[in-house]
VOFI-88086 format. One record per atom (N, C-alpha, C): z, y, x; residue in three letters. Coordinates in steps of 0.1 Angstrom, whole numbers, plus 5000, padded with zeros to 4 digits. Each point is the difference from the previous one (the first is absolute). Example, Ala and Ser with C-alpha at 12.3 -4.5 7.8 and 13.67 -1.06 7.14 Angstrom:
VOFI-88086
507849435132ALA500050124991ALA500050125009ALA499350114996SER500050115009SER500850114992SER
END
This chain:
VOFI-88086
500049885008MET500050134992MET500050125008MET499750114996SER500050135008SER501450035002SER500250085010PRO501450065003PRO500650074987PRO499250074993ASP500550084989ASP500449924988ASP499349884998ALA500549904991ALA501449945004ALA500249975013TYR501249945003TYR501150104997TYR499850135004LEU501150104997LEU500250024987LEU499150004992GLU500150014985GLU500849884995GLU499849875005MET500549894995MET501550015002MET500250035013ALA501550015004ALA500750094991ALA499550114995ALA500750124994ALA500149964985ALA499149904995THR500049984985THR500349874996THR500149885008GLU500049884996GLU501349964992GLU501250075004ALA501149974994ALA500050034985ALA499250094997SER500350074985SER498549994994SER498849995006HIS498850014993HIS499749904990HIS499550024988TRP499949894990TRP499349895005TRP498950025007TRP499249865005TRP500849905008TRP500850075010PHE500949905011PHE500949944991PHE500850094991ARG501149954994ARG499649894991ARG498950034991GLY499549904990GLY499549875006GLY499450035012ARG499549865007ARG501149915007ARG501150085004ARG501249955003ARG500849904989ARG499950064988ASP500749944988ASP499049884998ASP498749995000ILE499249894996ILE500349905011ILE500050035011LEU500049925010LEU501449915001LEU501150084998THR501349934997THR500149904991THR499250034986THR500049884991THR499249905003THR498850015009VAL499149895005VAL500849925011VAL500850075008LEU500849925009LEU501049934995LEU500750044990ALA501049944993ALA499749864994ALA498750004996GLY499449884993GLY499449915011GLY500050025013MET499349935010MET501149875006MET501250004997ALA501049935003ALA500049965017ALA500050125005LEU500049995014LEU501449955006LEU499949915012PRO501349955005PRO501050115003PRO501349965001HIS501150095001HIS500050045015HIS500250145003ASN499750075012ASN498449975004ASN499250034992ALA498549975002ALA499750095013ALA499349955009ALA499150085010ALA498850064997ALA500250155000ILE498950074992ILE499550105010ILE498750015001LEU499250085008LEU499150104991LEU500050125002GLU499150094996GLU499050065011GLU498849964997ILE499150065009ILE499250124996ILE500250105007GLY499450144995GLY501050064994GLY501250015005ALA501250064993ALA500050154996ALA499150055007GLY499850154999GLY501250085004GLY500550094993THR501450065002THR501249944994THR499949864998GLY501149934999GLY500550014982GLY499350044992GLY500350014986GLY500549894992GLY499449895005ASN500349874992ASN501049935006ASN500550005014LEU501049935005LEU501349964994LEU500650104994ALA501349974993ALA499749934988ALA498950034992MET499849894988MET499849885005MET499249975011LEU499949865004LEU501249945007LEU500950085005ALA501349945005ALA500849954987ALA499850024989GLN500949944988GLN499549855000GLN498949965007PHE499849865000PHE499949925013PHE500450055011GLY500149945012GLY500450105012GLY499549945010ASN500250085013ASN498550055004ASN499950145001VAL498750034999VAL499650065016VAL499049965004SER499350075013SER498650074995SER499750085009ALA498650084996ALA499350035013ALA498650024998VAL499050045011VAL499250094993VAL499850125009GLU499350114997GLU499050055011GLU499050045001MET499050035010MET500150155005MET500350094988ASP500150145003ASP501350055006ASP499850065012ALA501350045007ALA500850104993ALA499350104992THR500850104992THR500549924987THR499549904993ALA500549954990ALA501349905003ALA499849955012LEU501149915004LEU501350065003LEU499850145009ARG501150085003ARG500750054985ARG499150054991LEU500650044987LEU500949894994LEU499349885000ALA500749884994ALA501349965008ALA500050005013ARG501249975008ARG501050124997ARG499850134998THR501050104997THR500449984987THR499149974989LYS500550004987LYS500949894997LYS499849875007THR500849884999THR501149985010THR500250115008GLN501249975011GLN500149905007GLN498949915004GLY500449895007GLY500349884992GLY499750014990ALA500749874990ALA499049905001ALA498850025004PHE499049885000PHE499349995013PHE499349885002ASP499449985012ASP498650064997ASP499650135006LEU498750034997LEU499450025013LEU498749965001ARG499249995012ARG498650054998ARG499550055012ASN498750045000ASN499149895002ASN498950004992GLY498849895000GLY499250024991GLY498849924999ARG499150014990ARG499249864997ARG499749994987CYS499049884996CYS498850045004CYS499249885003PRO500449875002PRO500249965015PRO499950095009ASP500049965015ASP501050055008ASP501250054995ASP501050055008ASP501449984991ASP500249874998MET501149984990MET501449965008MET501050095001PRO501249995009PRO501049904995PRO499749924990PHE500949884996PHE499349875000PHE500749905003PRO499549875002PRO499449934986PRO499249905001ASP499649934988ASP501049924995ASP500049974986HIS500649914992HIS501550055001HIS500250135000GLY501450045001GLY500550084987GLY499250004988PHE500550084990PHE499549914985PHE501150044991ASP499949934988ASP499150074991ASP500050145003LEU499150104991LEU499450115010LEU498750035001VAL499450105005VAL499450084988VAL500250145002CYS499650094990CYS499050115007CYS499050014992MET498950095004MET499750104989MET500950124999LEU500150074988LEU498950135003LEU498849974994ASP499250135001ASP499650025013ASP499849895008CYS499649985014CYS498749965003CYS499849894993LEU498749935003LEU498950084999LEU499950104991GLU498850084998GLU499750105010GLU501050015010HIS499850105013HIS499449935010HIS499949855000ILE499549945013ILE498849944999ILE499150035010ALA498749975000ALA499749854999ALA500849905007ASP500249874998ASP500749954991ASP499850014988ASP501149954989ASP500149845000ASP499049945004ALA500149855000ALA500749945011ALA499850075013GLY500749975011GLY501650034998GLY500350124994SER501250034996SER500949914991SER499349974990LEU500849914991LEU500149865006LEU499149955010ASP500149895005ASP501250015012ASP500350115004CYS501050025010CYS501349994992CYS500050084988ALA501450004991ALA500249854999ALA499049924995ALA500349854997ALA500649935009ALA499550025014LYS500549925011LYS501650035002LYS500450124995LEU501350055001LEU500949934993LEU499749914989LEU500549954991LEU500949865003LEU501149994998LYS500849854999LYS499349924991LYS500049874999PRO499549934991PRO500650024987PRO499150044989GLY500450034988GLY500150154996GLY500050075012GLY499950144997GLY498950084993GLY500350124997ALA498950084994ALA499650125005ALA499050064995VAL499650135004VAL499850084988VAL500550105000LEU499950104989LEU499350135003LEU499050024992ILE499050115002ILE500050094989ILE499850125001THR499550104992THR499050095005THR498950044992VAL498850065005VAL499550084988VAL499250105004PRO499450094990PRO498949924993PRO499850014988ALA499049944992ALA498650074998ALA499049934999TYR498650034994TYR499350105010TYR499149975007GLN499350085009GLN499250104995GLN499949994985TRP499350114992TRP500850124998TRP501449975004LEU501050114996LEU500250085017LEU499249985010TRP500050075011TRP499850144998TRP500950085008SER500150144998SER500450065013SER500350155000ALA500550075011ALA501449945002ALA500849944992HIS501249945002HIS500149895010HIS498849914998ASP499949915010ASP499550055013ASP499250105001VAL499650065013VAL501350065008VAL500750064992PHE501450065007PHE501049905003PHE500049884994LEU500849905007LEU499449915009LEU498850035003HIS499249915010HIS499849874995HIS499749974987HIS499749874994HIS498649945007HIS500049875001GLN498749945003GLN499249964987GLN500849964992ARG499549944985ARG501050004992ARG499749964987ARG500849974988ARG499649874996ARG500849924993TYR499849864996TYR500149984986TYR499249884995CYS500349964986CYS500649855001CYS500249944990GLN500949875000GLN498749915007GLN498949994998ARG498949925004ARG500050025016ARG499850125003SER500050025016SER501449955008SER501050034993LEU501449985007LEU500249844999LEU499749944989ARG500149855001ARG498949935009ARG498850064999ALA499049945012ALA500550025015ALA500850115003LEU500450025012LEU501449905003LEU500749974991ALA501049915000ALA499449865003ALA499049964993THR499449875002THR499449995012THR499350115006ARG499350005013ARG501249975011ARG501150054997CYS501150005010CYS501049854998CYS499649934993GLY500649854996GLY501250034993GLY500150094990MET501150054992MET499849974985MET500949964993ARG500049984987ARG500650124991ARG499850044988VAL500550114993VAL501149944993VAL501450045001ASP501049964990ASP500050104988ASP499950135003LYS499950104989LYS499150105006LYS499250064989MET499150125003MET500050074988MET500350134999SER499850074989SER499750175006SER499450074989TYR499950145003TYR501350064994TYR500350125004PHE501250094995PHE499450135002PHE500950094996ASN499750134998ASN499150034987ASN500149934990THR499149984990THR500150114988THR501250034998LEU500250124989LEU499450105004LEU499950055014LEU499550135005LEU498549985005LEU499749904997PHE498449985002PHE498950094995PHE500250054987PRO499050074995PRO500250165006PRO501250055004LEU500350105007LEU499550015013LEU500049885008ALA499450005012ALA498449985001ALA499449964991VAL498749994998VAL499550154998VAL500650084990ALA499650134997ALA500350095013ALA500849985008ALA500250075012ALA499049995010ALA499749875001ARG498949955011ARG498850074994ARG499649994988ILE498650074995ILE500250135003ILE501050094996GLY500250145002GLY499850035014GLY500749925011ASP499750045013ASP498449995004ASP499449904995ARG498849975003ARG499050134996ARG500250034989LEU499450124990LEU500150135009LEU501250025004SER500550135005SER499650005015SER500049895006GLY499850005014GLY501350005008GLY501149994994ASN501450015005ASN500049895011ASN500550045013ARG500249935011ARG501449985004ARG500950044992LYS501349975001LYS500649914990LYS500749895007ALA500549904991ALA500850034988ALA499449974989THR500750044988THR501449914998THR501050094996GLY501249924999GLY500950025012GLY499450055012ALA501050025012ALA501050094999ALA501149965006GLY501150094998GLY501049974988GLY501050054999LEU501149964989LEU499750094987LEU499849944989PRO499850094989PRO501350054994PRO500050094992PRO501250074992PRO500849894996PRO501350015000ARG501049914997ARG499849924986ARG499850084990PRO499849914988PRO498749934999PRO498950045007ILE498849935000ILE500349875008ILE500750035013ASN500349885009ASN500649904993ASN501250044992HIS500949914993HIS499249924988HIS499050074994ALA499249924989ALA499149895006ALA499550045011LEU498949935006LEU500749885005LEU501350005007HIS500749915005HIS500449904989HIS500550064990ARG500449904987ARG498949924995ARG498750055000MET498849944995MET499749885011MET500050045012LEU499749885011LEU500949905001LEU501450054998SER501149885002SER500049914988SER499750054988THR500049934988THR499049875002THR499250005009GLU499049885001GLU500849885007GLU501150045007ARG500749885005ARG500449904990ARG500250044989HIS500449904989HIS499049914996HIS498850064998TRP498849914998TRP499749915012TRP500150055011LEU499649915011LEU500949915003LEU501350004996ALA500949895001ALA499749884993ALA499050014988ARG499649894993ARG498649975000ARG499050095003ALA498749994998ALA499250095012ALA498750004997SER499250105009SER499450114992SER499650105005LEU499450104993LEU498450005005LEU499250034991PRO498549984999PRO499250105010PRO500850125003PHE499250115007PHE500950095005PHE499950085009GLY500850115004GLY499550085012GLY500850075006ILE499750115011ILE500249905012ILE500949925000SER500649915013SER499849864995SER500049915011LEU499949874999LEU501249935009LEU500549894995MET501149935007MET499649855001MET500549935010ALA499849865002ALA501249945007ALA500349874998VAL500849925006VAL499249885006VAL499949995012LEU499449905005LEU500749915009LEU499449865000ARG500749905009ARG499149925007ARG500349935008ALA498949915009ALA499749884990ALA498749985000SER499449894991SER500549865004SER500349944991ARG500449835002ARG498849945006ARG500349925010THR499249905004THR500149884995THR
END
């Protein structure tokens, strides 16, 4: 991501509706995964550390981040509570293979040119029976200035993410779109950006408190549906992947 994007993330991810809502959803997903007690968890692409405390509810958390500025911000924010290391997927991973019950790539894979190599790298880090939890932005046709600002390489749909998992020898335990209730607003914003020639990411920055609260409530509500079923469309896509049975 751009340096400006990391600084904005560090300043807003504790309170911004998107980060809070995604953490709410992922907490529900993780609670349903029956992870082992004191599970060994790794976040690849930890950014400025906003997910680490949430993940720590489910086990012992380590993390890897390639950007020096983001890593410094994450270490400052978490005050040494986690094992945070510099590295990158797929060719510079500072953790050994077969060391983790869960590997998380939360809005990370879309930033990496070699997404197949990176998912293969994540799979090799798993203990037997372990899982990879992924979130990515959905639908290439939603590509906008927001993706450019965040240095995305691509967006995904269920078919493309499932094909990537199969290519890497993984099976899908769960896959669903999310951020569904706000989908019409997102589409309208993307169309508006294209018509106006807007080069700034729509939705950047923290909105006024009442709007931020309302958007958070809408996104967080989806966790109740995702605990039981999948959502048919949305701005984002999530998946739980495991090594294919032989």
